[in-house]
Z-matrix of the N, CA and C atoms (Angstrom, degrees):
N
C 1 1.447
C 2 1.521 1 108.75
N 3 1.293 2 117.13 1 135.42
C 4 1.455 3 120.01 2 176.69
C 5 1.522 4 108.77 3 -133.86
N 6 1.297 5 116.62 4 159.19
C 7 1.449 6 120.99 5 -179.61
C 8 1.514 7 109.10 6 -121.95
N 9 1.283 8 115.98 7 160.13
C 10 1.454 9 121.97 8 -179.07
C 11 1.516 10 108.70 9 -118.40
N 12 1.294 11 116.13 10 140.40
C 13 1.457 12 120.10 11 174.57
C 14 1.515 13 105.84 12 -87.18
N 15 1.310 14 115.79 13 119.04
C 16 1.452 15 120.79 14 -174.49
C 17 1.523 16 113.09 15 -85.04
N 18 1.317 17 117.71 16 -6.61
C 19 1.454 18 120.33 17 179.11
C 20 1.519 19 108.65 18 -82.62
N 21 1.342 20 117.53 19 112.87
C 22 1.465 21 119.11 20 179.30
C 23 1.525 22 111.18 21 -69.28
N 24 1.332 23 115.20 22 159.05
C 25 1.459 24 120.89 23 -179.45
C 26 1.522 25 110.92 24 -53.87
N 27 1.327 26 117.41 25 -39.74
C 28 1.467 27 120.76 26 -179.26
C 29 1.531 28 111.05 27 -59.29
N 30 1.341 29 117.13 28 -39.48
C 31 1.468 30 120.70 29 178.70
C 32 1.530 31 110.57 30 -68.32
N 33 1.320 32 116.17 31 -40.61
C 34 1.466 33 120.12 32 179.21
C 35 1.527 34 109.01 33 -63.89
N 36 1.325 35 116.98 34 -41.13
C 37 1.468 36 120.94 35 -179.65
C 38 1.536 37 111.56 36 -64.38
N 39 1.334 38 117.50 37 -29.00
C 40 1.477 39 119.64 38 176.66
C 41 1.524 40 110.29 39 -65.79
N 42 1.312 41 116.10 40 -40.50
C 43 1.464 42 120.87 41 -178.59
C 44 1.526 43 110.86 42 -79.60
N 45 1.343 44 117.04 43 -36.91
C 46 1.459 45 123.10 44 -177.40
C 47 1.532 46 109.42 45 -124.32
N 48 1.337 47 118.31 46 71.31
C 49 1.467 48 120.46 47 -173.75
C 50 1.525 49 113.99 48 -63.78
N 51 1.311 50 118.68 49 -20.05
C 52 1.464 51 121.35 50 -178.61
C 53 1.519 52 114.01 51 -80.93
N 54 1.333 53 117.28 52 -9.24
C 55 1.463 54 119.71 53 -177.36
C 56 1.523 55 110.71 54 -89.88
N 57 1.326 56 115.86 55 134.80
C 58 1.465 57 120.68 56 177.55
C 59 1.529 58 109.53 57 -77.22
N 60 1.330 59 116.18 58 163.77
C 61 1.465 60 120.70 59 176.40
C 62 1.525 61 109.88 60 -57.62
N 63 1.327 62 116.59 61 -39.41
C 64 1.467 63 121.12 62 -179.92
C 65 1.526 64 111.06 63 -63.95
N 66 1.339 65 116.47 64 -43.51
C 67 1.471 66 121.15 65 179.63
C 68 1.534 67 110.16 66 -64.87
N 69 1.335 68 116.48 67 -39.45
C 70 1.465 69 120.58 68 178.27
C 71 1.525 70 109.68 69 -63.77
N 72 1.322 71 116.94 70 -48.16
C 73 1.470 72 120.64 71 180.00
C 74 1.519 73 111.31 72 -60.68
N 75 1.350 74 116.91 73 -42.88
C 76 1.463 75 120.81 74 -179.44
C 77 1.526 76 110.95 75 -66.06
N 78 1.332 77 116.86 76 -38.41
C 79 1.458 78 120.70 77 179.64
C 80 1.530 79 110.63 78 -65.38
N 81 1.326 80 116.71 79 -44.71
C 82 1.465 81 120.62 80 177.42
C 83 1.524 82 109.84 81 -61.57
N 84 1.336 83 116.85 82 -43.00
C 85 1.473 84 121.24 83 179.51
C 86 1.533 85 110.47 84 -61.16
N 87 1.341 86 116.76 85 -45.75
C 88 1.468 87 120.58 86 178.75
C 89 1.523 88 110.85 87 -61.47
N 90 1.324 89 116.16 88 -44.03
C 91 1.462 90 119.87 89 -179.95
C 92 1.534 91 110.24 90 -60.03
N 93 1.315 92 116.55 91 -47.44
C 94 1.471 93 120.75 92 -179.66
C 95 1.527 94 110.87 93 -62.15
N 96 1.330 95 116.77 94 -36.32
C 97 1.461 96 120.69 95 -179.95
C 98 1.526 97 111.07 96 -61.47
N 99 1.333 98 116.60 97 -40.09
C 100 1.458 99 120.56 98 -178.12
C 101 1.524 100 113.05 99 -85.93
N 102 1.329 101 118.57 100 -20.08
C 103 1.468 102 122.57 101 178.99
C 104 1.534 103 108.61 102 -81.18
N 105 1.318 104 115.22 103 77.20
C 106 1.467 105 121.21 104 -171.13
C 107 1.521 106 113.59 105 -63.21
N 108 1.342 107 117.50 106 -37.11
C 109 1.461 108 119.42 107 -178.80
C 110 1.529 109 112.32 108 -90.55
N 111 1.327 110 116.89 109 3.99
C 112 1.473 111 123.74 110 174.44
C 113 1.526 112 113.57 111 55.01
N 114 1.349 113 115.40 112 40.08
C 115 1.467 114 118.76 113 179.89
C 116 1.527 115 112.88 114 -101.87
N 117 1.328 116 117.39 115 5.09
C 118 1.453 117 120.65 116 174.95
C 119 1.513 118 115.71 117 89.56
N 120 1.319 119 117.47 118 6.48
C 121 1.461 120 120.30 119 174.24
C 122 1.527 121 109.63 120 -151.09
N 123 1.319 122 115.24 121 162.47
C 124 1.466 123 121.14 122 178.65
C 125 1.517 124 108.62 123 -103.44
N 126 1.332 125 115.62 124 119.60
C 127 1.459 126 119.96 125 178.71
C 128 1.532 127 109.49 126 -93.51
N 129 1.326 128 116.51 127 -176.21
C 130 1.460 129 122.16 128 -176.62
C 131 1.524 130 111.71 129 -55.26
N 132 1.333 131 117.12 130 -46.29
C 133 1.467 132 121.78 131 -178.76
C 134 1.528 133 110.79 132 -61.12
N 135 1.331 134 117.03 133 -44.51
C 136 1.465 135 121.12 134 -177.36
C 137 1.533 136 111.36 135 -69.68
N 138 1.330 137 117.19 136 -37.77
C 139 1.463 138 120.53 137 176.73
C 140 1.526 139 109.51 138 -66.07
N 141 1.329 140 117.09 139 -38.97
C 142 1.456 141 121.41 140 177.05
C 143 1.536 142 110.17 141 -59.76
N 144 1.324 143 117.13 142 -47.36
C 145 1.465 144 120.68 143 178.77
C 146 1.533 145 111.20 144 -62.78
N 147 1.326 146 116.44 145 -39.32
C 148 1.461 147 120.06 146 178.82
C 149 1.527 148 110.24 147 -63.44
N 150 1.327 149 117.35 148 -45.86
C 151 1.464 150 120.53 149 179.83
C 152 1.523 151 110.87 150 -61.69
N 153 1.336 152 116.93 151 -41.18
C 154 1.459 153 120.05 152 177.74
C 155 1.521 154 110.86 153 -62.76
N 156 1.325 155 116.40 154 -41.42
C 157 1.465 156 120.61 155 178.86
C 158 1.522 157 110.62 156 -63.86
N 159 1.326 158 117.06 157 -33.15
C 160 1.460 159 121.69 158 178.84
C 161 1.531 160 111.86 159 -85.05
N 162 1.340 161 116.63 160 5.61
C 163 1.457 162 120.72 161 176.92
C 164 1.511 163 114.32 162 80.22
N 165 1.337 164 117.35 163 23.04
C 166 1.460 165 122.07 164 -176.95
C 167 1.530 166 109.76 165 -125.91
N 168 1.317 167 117.22 166 93.39
C 169 1.454 168 120.55 167 177.69
C 170 1.523 169 108.95 168 -78.72
N 171 1.336 170 116.51 169 129.55
C 172 1.463 171 122.11 170 -177.18
C 173 1.526 172 110.07 171 -128.32
N 174 1.347 173 115.49 172 152.85
C 175 1.457 174 119.81 173 174.36
C 176 1.525 175 108.70 174 -77.20
N 177 1.335 176 115.64 175 166.80
C 178 1.466 177 120.65 176 178.76
C 179 1.536 178 110.51 177 -59.69
N 180 1.322 179 116.36 178 -40.91
C 181 1.460 180 120.97 179 178.96
C 182 1.533 181 110.81 180 -62.38
N 183 1.339 182 116.61 181 -45.95
C 184 1.467 183 120.31 182 178.96
C 185 1.526 184 111.06 183 -62.12
N 186 1.327 185 116.62 184 -40.63
C 187 1.463 186 120.41 185 178.73
C 188 1.521 187 110.90 186 -63.24
N 189 1.326 188 117.10 187 -44.63
C 190 1.465 189 120.46 188 178.31
C 191 1.527 190 111.22 189 -61.67
N 192 1.338 191 116.91 190 -39.61
C 193 1.462 192 120.48 191 178.02
C 194 1.529 193 110.96 192 -65.54
N 195 1.329 194 116.46 193 -40.66
C 196 1.463 195 120.75 194 179.88
C 197 1.527 196 110.67 195 -64.88
N 198 1.317 197 116.13 196 -42.80
C 199 1.464 198 119.69 197 178.91
C 200 1.525 199 109.58 198 -63.67
N 201 1.341 200 116.67 199 -43.98
C 202 1.468 201 120.74 200 -179.31
C 203 1.528 202 111.71 201 -60.34
N 204 1.331 203 117.49 202 -31.59
C 205 1.466 204 120.96 203 179.53
C 206 1.531 205 112.24 204 -63.33
N 207 1.326 206 116.38 205 -31.76
C 208 1.468 207 119.11 206 -173.20
C 209 1.527 208 113.99 207 -113.91
N 210 1.318 209 117.88 208 -9.76
C 211 1.466 210 123.27 209 -174.89
C 212 1.525 211 111.61 210 -74.86
N 213 1.337 212 116.01 211 105.85
C 214 1.465 213 119.64 212 179.43
C 215 1.528 214 112.21 213 -87.15
N 216 1.331 215 117.21 214 -14.37
C 217 1.467 216 120.07 215 -179.39
C 218 1.528 217 112.04 216 -89.30
N 219 1.333 218 116.99 217 -9.36
C 220 1.474 219 122.78 218 -177.06
C 221 1.520 220 112.55 219 54.97
N 222 1.331 221 116.30 220 36.89
C 223 1.470 222 121.48 221 177.96
C 224 1.525 223 111.67 222 -113.75
N 225 1.317 224 117.37 223 6.04
C 226 1.461 225 120.26 224 179.56
C 227 1.515 226 113.31 225 76.26
N 228 1.330 227 116.60 226 25.23
C 229 1.465 228 121.68 227 179.46
C 230 1.530 229 109.07 228 -136.98
N 231 1.324 230 115.61 229 166.10
C 232 1.458 231 121.50 230 176.05
C 233 1.524 232 107.57 231 -109.81
N 234 1.323 233 115.73 232 118.06
C 235 1.461 234 120.78 233 179.15
C 236 1.529 235 109.23 234 -86.37
N 237 1.315 236 115.96 235 172.18
C 238 1.460 237 120.01 236 177.07
C 239 1.527 238 110.21 237 -60.26
N 240 1.325 239 117.21 238 -39.47
C 241 1.466 240 120.34 239 178.08
C 242 1.527 241 110.85 240 -61.03
N 243 1.334 242 116.83 241 -44.11
C 244 1.464 243 120.48 242 176.90
C 245 1.526 244 110.02 243 -59.95
N 246 1.305 245 115.76 244 -42.28
C 247 1.461 246 121.95 245 -178.62
C 248 1.530 247 110.27 246 -63.37
N 249 1.342 248 117.12 247 -41.71
C 250 1.461 249 120.36 248 177.51
C 251 1.520 250 111.08 249 -63.18
N 252 1.307 251 117.27 250 -36.81
C 253 1.459 252 120.16 251 179.01
C 254 1.524 253 110.97 252 -62.26
N 255 1.326 254 117.20 253 -27.62
C 256 1.468 255 120.82 254 178.49
C 257 1.519 256 112.08 255 -69.11
N 258 1.331 257 117.52 256 -27.61
C 259 1.462 258 120.28 257 -173.73
C 260 1.517 259 113.39 258 -104.43
N 261 1.299 260 118.41 259 21.72
C 262 1.446 261 119.40 260 171.39
C 263 1.505 262 116.68 261 123.41
N 264 1.298 263 117.04 262 10.69
C 265 1.453 264 118.58 263 178.01
C 266 1.507 265 111.35 264 -84.40
N 267 1.329 266 116.17 265 -178.05
C 268 1.461 267 119.37 266 179.54
C 269 1.528 268 110.78 267 -64.44
N 270 1.278 269 116.54 268 145.97
C 271 1.455 270 120.45 269 178.52
C 272 1.512 271 112.30 270 117.77
N 273 1.308 272 118.47 271 -16.98
C 274 1.460 273 122.27 272 174.55
C 275 1.512 274 115.14 273 56.60
N 276 1.337 275 117.21 274 45.80
C 277 1.464 276 119.43 275 -176.77
C 278 1.512 277 113.55 276 -73.28
N 279 1.337 278 118.00 277 -4.35
C 280 1.456 279 118.25 278 177.06
C 281 1.528 280 111.10 279 -64.50
N 282 1.334 281 117.20 280 -15.19
C 283 1.464 282 120.16 281 178.57
C 284 1.532 283 112.16 282 -85.11
N 285 1.322 284 118.43 283 -9.83
C 286 1.466 285 120.92 284 177.17
C 287 1.520 286 109.51 285 -79.76
N 288 1.329 287 116.34 286 160.96
C 289 1.465 288 120.28 287 177.79
C 290 1.525 289 110.15 288 -59.06
N 291 1.307 290 116.53 289 -45.03
C 292 1.462 291 121.20 290 -179.87
C 293 1.531 292 110.18 291 -61.28
N 294 1.318 293 116.39 292 -46.64
C 295 1.462 294 120.76 293 -179.26
C 296 1.516 295 112.50 294 -62.47
N 297 1.333 296 117.17 295 -42.62
C 298 1.470 297 120.33 296 179.67
C 299 1.516 298 110.97 297 -63.60
N 300 1.328 299 117.08 298 -44.49
C 301 1.471 300 120.29 299 179.73
C 302 1.513 301 110.28 300 -63.49
N 303 1.327 302 116.03 301 -48.12
C 304 1.461 303 120.28 302 -177.59
C 305 1.527 304 110.73 303 -61.27
N 306 1.327 305 116.95 304 -49.16
C 307 1.464 306 120.46 305 -177.72
C 308 1.526 307 111.24 306 -64.79
N 309 1.336 308 118.25 307 -44.75
C 310 1.463 309 119.72 308 -178.02
C 311 1.517 310 111.03 309 -68.17
N 312 1.312 311 117.32 310 -36.38
C 313 1.461 312 120.11 311 178.92
C 314 1.513 313 110.92 312 -69.06
N 315 1.324 314 117.15 313 -38.74
C 316 1.462 315 119.59 314 176.83
C 317 1.512 316 110.21 315 -62.33
N 318 1.316 317 116.74 316 -40.39
C 319 1.461 318 119.87 317 178.21
C 320 1.518 319 111.46 318 -61.64
N 321 1.339 320 116.47 319 -42.94
C 322 1.463 321 120.34 320 178.76
C 323 1.521 322 110.30 321 -64.64
N 324 1.337 323 116.27 322 -44.20
C 325 1.458 324 119.66 323 179.63
C 326 1.519 325 110.86 324 -64.69
N 327 1.324 326 117.20 325 -40.11
C 328 1.463 327 120.58 326 179.20
C 329 1.523 328 110.32 327 -65.51
N 330 1.334 329 117.67 328 -42.28
C 331 1.462 330 120.51 329 178.76
C 332 1.515 331 110.88 330 -63.00
N 333 1.333 332 116.18 331 -42.74
C 334 1.453 333 120.83 332 178.28
C 335 1.524 334 110.14 333 -61.31
N 336 1.339 335 116.07 334 -44.59
C 337 1.464 336 121.45 335 -179.77
C 338 1.527 337 110.83 336 -63.28
N 339 1.330 338 117.34 337 -45.46
C 340 1.467 339 120.92 338 179.65
C 341 1.515 340 111.07 339 -62.96
N 342 1.333 341 118.21 340 -40.11
C 343 1.462 342 121.94 341 179.10
C 344 1.528 343 110.24 342 -64.68
N 345 1.339 344 117.08 343 -41.47
C 346 1.466 345 120.78 344 178.32
C 347 1.529 346 110.64 345 -62.76
N 348 1.320 347 116.66 346 -40.05
C 349 1.472 348 120.37 347 178.21
C 350 1.521 349 110.03 348 -65.36
N 351 1.338 350 117.29 349 -43.35
C 352 1.468 351 120.46 350 179.36
C 353 1.521 352 110.95 351 -60.72
N 354 1.345 353 116.51 352 -43.91
C 355 1.466 354 119.70 353 -179.86
C 356 1.519 355 111.14 354 -64.82
N 357 1.322 356 116.51 355 -41.18
C 358 1.461 357 120.45 356 -179.64
C 359 1.528 358 111.61 357 -67.66
N 360 1.326 359 116.88 358 -32.98
C 361 1.461 360 121.02 359 -177.46
C 362 1.523 361 112.49 360 -79.24
N 363 1.319 362 118.07 361 -19.05
C 364 1.449 363 120.48 362 -178.00
C 365 1.515 364 110.91 363 85.00
N 366 1.329 365 115.63 364 -167.88
C 367 1.472 366 118.20 365 -178.28
C 368 1.523 367 111.27 366 -65.03
N 369 1.329 368 116.70 367 153.67
C 370 1.463 369 119.18 368 -179.22
C 371 1.527 370 110.51 369 -65.10
N 372 1.311 371 115.42 370 151.04
C 373 1.457 372 121.10 371 179.01
C 374 1.520 373 109.58 372 -66.53
N 375 1.330 374 115.57 373 145.96
C 376 1.462 375 120.49 374 179.51
C 377 1.518 376 109.54 375 -84.89
N 378 1.325 377 114.16 376 149.20
C 379 1.460 378 119.39 377 177.50
C 380 1.527 379 108.83 378 -77.00
N 381 1.322 380 116.15 379 165.30
C 382 1.465 381 121.32 380 178.40
C 383 1.532 382 110.27 381 -59.96
N 384 1.328 383 116.24 382 -37.30
C 385 1.464 384 119.84 383 179.63
C 386 1.527 385 111.20 384 -64.63
N 387 1.339 386 116.20 385 -41.79
C 388 1.464 387 119.78 386 179.17
C 389 1.523 388 111.02 387 -64.79
N 390 1.313 389 117.04 388 -41.47
C 391 1.463 390 121.29 389 178.89
C 392 1.526 391 110.08 390 -63.62
N 393 1.341 392 117.01 391 -45.12
C 394 1.465 393 121.24 392 178.98
C 395 1.525 394 110.78 393 -62.87
N 396 1.330 395 117.71 394 -41.81
C 397 1.464 396 121.42 395 179.61
C 398 1.530 397 110.69 396 -63.82
N 399 1.344 398 117.19 397 -40.23
C 400 1.468 399 120.57 398 177.91
C 401 1.523 400 110.98 399 -64.34
N 402 1.327 401 117.81 400 -42.38
C 403 1.470 402 121.71 401 178.43
C 404 1.522 403 110.08 402 -62.06
N 405 1.327 404 116.45 403 -44.50
C 406 1.452 405 121.28 404 179.28
C 407 1.526 406 110.69 405 -62.28
N 408 1.323 407 116.39 406 -42.66
C 409 1.466 408 121.11 407 178.65
C 410 1.526 409 110.79 408 -62.25
N 411 1.322 410 117.41 409 -41.96
C 412 1.477 411 121.08 410 178.28
C 413 1.522 412 110.85 411 -64.18
N 414 1.341 413 117.00 412 -42.51
C 415 1.465 414 120.42 413 178.19
C 416 1.516 415 110.61 414 -62.53
N 417 1.328 416 117.18 415 -42.62
C 418 1.452 417 122.20 416 179.53
C 419 1.523 418 110.41 417 -62.08
N 420 1.349 419 116.53 418 -44.55
C 421 1.458 420 120.83 419 179.08
C 422 1.527 421 110.71 420 -64.00
N 423 1.321 422 117.33 421 -40.60
C 424 1.465 423 121.31 422 179.40
C 425 1.524 424 110.73 423 -64.85
N 426 1.346 425 117.13 424 -42.73
C 427 1.470 426 119.22 425 -179.81
C 428 1.527 427 110.97 426 -68.49
N 429 1.338 428 116.89 427 -35.78
C 430 1.469 429 119.83 428 176.84
C 431 1.530 430 110.64 429 -65.40
N 432 1.319 431 116.33 430 -38.75
C 433 1.458 432 121.63 431 178.92
C 434 1.536 433 109.95 432 -64.22
N 435 1.356 434 116.13 433 -43.72
C 436 1.467 435 120.80 434 178.30
C 437 1.522 436 110.43 435 -63.55
N 438 1.327 437 116.79 436 -41.55
C 439 1.463 438 120.78 437 179.89
C 440 1.519 439 110.50 438 -63.25
N 441 1.302 440 117.89 439 -40.44
C 442 1.464 441 122.05 440 178.00
C 443 1.522 442 109.72 441 -64.14
N 444 1.331 443 114.72 442 -43.05
C 445 1.475 444 118.31 443 -179.60
C 446 1.507 445 110.78 444 -64.47
N 447 1.347 446 118.34 445 -41.85
C 448 1.474 447 121.29 446 177.99
C 449 1.531 448 110.56 447 -64.73
N 450 1.329 449 114.64 448 -41.19
C 451 1.458 450 119.20 449 -179.86
C 452 1.534 451 109.92 450 -63.88
N 453 1.307 452 116.84 451 -43.30
C 454 1.457 453 120.92 452 179.69
C 455 1.522 454 110.65 453 -66.91
N 456 1.337 455 118.79 454 -36.76
C 457 1.462 456 122.38 455 179.38
C 458 1.516 457 110.77 456 -70.07
N 459 1.315 458 118.26 457 -36.33
C 460 1.470 459 120.10 458 -179.30
C 461 1.525 460 112.39 459 -75.74
N 462 1.318 461 117.63 460 -22.34
C 463 1.453 462 120.94 461 178.33
C 464 1.520 463 112.18 462 -81.19
N 465 1.329 464 119.14 463 -17.61
C 466 1.466 465 121.47 464 179.79
C 467 1.514 466 108.57 465 -73.97
N 468 1.345 467 117.05 466 135.93
C 469 1.462 468 120.26 467 179.65
C 470 1.505 469 113.77 468 -76.77
């Protein structure tokens, strides 16, 4: 069973104008990843699994407090709207315990991901100027080597 988010990107952008299409898509993807039973909200169990995945083990009491900080529906769950507020929407939820953990963990995961991509890609590509400078340096070294060889050959009796 799967569910669909009926709020189009254009509607989300009206509420959260500072979020890019990419950020909106990633936020929806993250929400769906943690919404294991696909009911459109994150309950205590799903928030617990999310915190564990982010490397933050919490007690049941701490989880309930974290949910209460962001729960605008007062149903003890985190809706997609609540989740969007965590990633830069109105309401400033980055100051909540849940928001700080989520944002800092995403940063760590993003840094780890970027580092893995850099390692897999190898050294950065050289610019045309760097390539030209290296060629010029090699030519200069080759001509200096030839000059030394000619000089050494002319000095031999």
